[in-house]
N, C-alpha and C positions, 0 to 999 in steps of 0.2 A: 396499478396501485392498491390492496387489500387492505381493508377496512382494517386499519391495524386498533390492534389489542390496548389501547388504552392502559388500563387498567394493571395487566400485565405489566405494563410499557414503569409505568410509575411506583412499581413495585418495584422494580429490577430497581429503579435507577436510584429507589435510596436502598435500595438492600449491599450498594458500590459504594454509598457517597463521602465514607470517612475513607476507599484504598486509593492510592494514588492508582491507576490504572495509566499514567504517560509519566514517573514523577522526571524532573526535570525539562519536560517540555512544554514548551508552546499548544504545541494536542492534545494534551489533556483534552478538554470539554471537548474534543471533536472524535477521545475515543470511545468520551462518553460516552456519545452521542451516537455510534456503530452501536456500540451494543446495542442502546434503546431502542435502535432501527431492527433492530433482530426479534427482544422482547414482543413489540409494537410485534409483530411477522410481518411485515412490508420485508424486512431481507430475509435469508436465507443462515448468512453465511457474516462475524462480521470476523479479525485477523488483530490479536493486540500488538501491533511488533515493539512500543512502544516500554512493554511492561517491565517492569524487575522484577529479577527470577523467584526471589525470595517470596514478594509478593503473590502466587500464579496459582498458589496452591490455597490462598486463602478465596483467593475473586473465587477456584473456581468452585470451592464449595458454594459460595454466595450463589451465583447463576445457576447451577445447580440445582439446590434449596425452591428455587425461581419453578421452576423448571425448561430453566436452558443444559444446554450439552458447553461443555468443557475441559478441551485439554488441553494438553501443551503439543503446536504442529510444529511442522516444517515446511520450508517449500520451497524446494529445491532448484537449483541451474539445468533449465534444461531448452532451451533461445537456440534458433537454427545457426551457425558461421561458420556461413563461406562467403569465401573469398579468390578473386580469380590473380592468378597466379602465387595460391598456398598454398598446399596441401591438402587433398584430405586428412591422412596421419596427423599433422599436426593441429590445425582447427577441431581433430576428435579429442588428439591430447588438452586443447583447450579445455571444449565441454570438461571432459572431465573432469580436471582438476577444479576446474570452478562449481563444477556440482560440490565436489569434495569443500572449500572453500566459502562458497555462496551462501549459504543454506540459511532465505527469511526464517528468522523465529519468532516464536512467540503464542503464545494465549489464545488457540482457534474456539467464538461458540457456536454456535448452530444452537437451531430455535426450539428443536425436538432435544433432548436428550440419545432421543431411539435416532433422533438422525447424525449420531456422529462415524463420519465417515477421517476416509485420508485425504489432509491435504493441501487442494489443491499445488499443484509446479505451478512457477512462474506465466509457464502460454495458457493457463485456465485457471489465474486469480484474478484475473480482474474480471471473470464470466461469474467466477464464482462472491465476490463483493458485491456485483447487480451496477456495475460500474457502466457507462454508454459501454457503446461497440469500438462508439466513433475515439472515444478518447481514451479507450483500453489496448484498440491500435496506435496510438500518440504513443502514449507507455510507450507498449512494447516493441515498434519502433525504433524511441528514440533509444533502449538497453542499445538493443542490436547493435545501432549506430558508438556506443559506446563500443565493446566489444570486440565491434571488427576492427572499431581505428586502435584497440589496447591489446589485441594479435595481429596486427598489421606490424605495428611498431617494433613487438620482440622481431618477431620477423625482416625488417629491414635491419637490426645492428646486435642479432646474432644467429641468423642463416635461420631455411624456412627445415630445421630435424628437427622433431618430435619431443626427442627424450631431454633439448637444450630445452625447447617451446617450454615443459612441464616443470625445469626443474628453476626456471624464471621464476616461475609464478613460486610455486613453493617459494621459494626463494624471496618473495614476494620486493620485488629489485621494481626499479623506478624506469616508467618510460613517458617522454615525455612525443603521447601523438598529435597527431596531423592535423587535428578542430579542434575548436570546441566552442563549434557556433551550436551541437547538436544538446550541450548541457548550457548554455544559456540563452535557448530560445524553453527549455523545457525550462526553466527557474525562472522566465516571464509570464510562462505562462504559469506556473503558481499562481507566481506573488499577484498575476490580474485574477486568478481562479476567488484567493479570498478576500482582495477587492467587491468584488464579484459576488460573483456569490457565494459567502461564509458560509453556507451547510453543508457543502456537498459532502463528502467524501475523499476525493480526486482530484487531477488535477482536470481542470476543460482543456480538447482542442479547441485552434484558434476556430475554426467554425462553429460553436456550440458557446464559446467567447463575442463574437461578431452577433448571436443572437441573441432575444427576449419569449423566444421562442422555441429554445434549442432544447434535446434533451437532457443535458445541466441544466437553466435555467429551470424544468418545470420538478426536476429533482429537489431543486434549491425553494421553489415555493413551499415543495407536501413537509423538507424535513424540518424546513421552517417552522409551520402550520405544528409533526410535530412533534419539536421540544413545545412549544410556546406552551403546545396542552396538556407536555408531563411535567411541566415545568420552568418556573421563569427568571427561575437560578440559575435553571441550565442553558435559559434561552441570552440571556443576558453574560452567561462563561466562555458562550460560544461564539457571537458577536467579540467578545476584548482580547481573545482565542487568536481569532484569521487579521484584526486587528495590529495583537506584536509581532504575524509572522506576514504580516504586508509590507511593516519595521527593520521587520529584522533581516534582513534576504537574504541566508545563508544556510538555501536551500541547495543548490550546485552540485 
């Protein structure tokens, strides 16, 4: 972890202090922390996906006035969906429609105005956000499993026809997936992460949750030290937000 630029981190925190960057979400403090890590130079990129569209321009201007880069960003669906017994054509139709329907939108924040680049798609988003590789792969496997189960459910009910798969998605029809265990497991990890490692900005994998010297545990200590140095107020807000998320388990 690079030596943090505490002066700029404090300046950026105070510049957005009166703006809601995740209005209505218990992740408000964590989204502020994500910006602080970029301002401090310990990460190159943050992605505010809970920010209201009507405040994005104001926040962008504030961040840019402090030397950061900020602009509207879309992270598109690019997961590999391949299922035995389902045609490549149907899988490609599924990917194409989901790319149109499911971009993850928000405000991208870069450490330097000159570092503005295209927003990473889903497969590379975890790397861009400096998540531990083990946790990033767990998250991608969970997302991929969820989409594979949905495609399988569509084909089972409607047939293996790319045109029908496409229309079913565009019509937003609902289907019963064969399993929801992957979702329950991810949600358990989400809650455990905020209970054990309240200052990290990702959901930890099982190995990280079991180890006090794991990549997630190390990041938690680093981010907590940074937060406390930048603002005791933010430190308290992050701890409160993590507890609120633990006692409101509605993220599956």
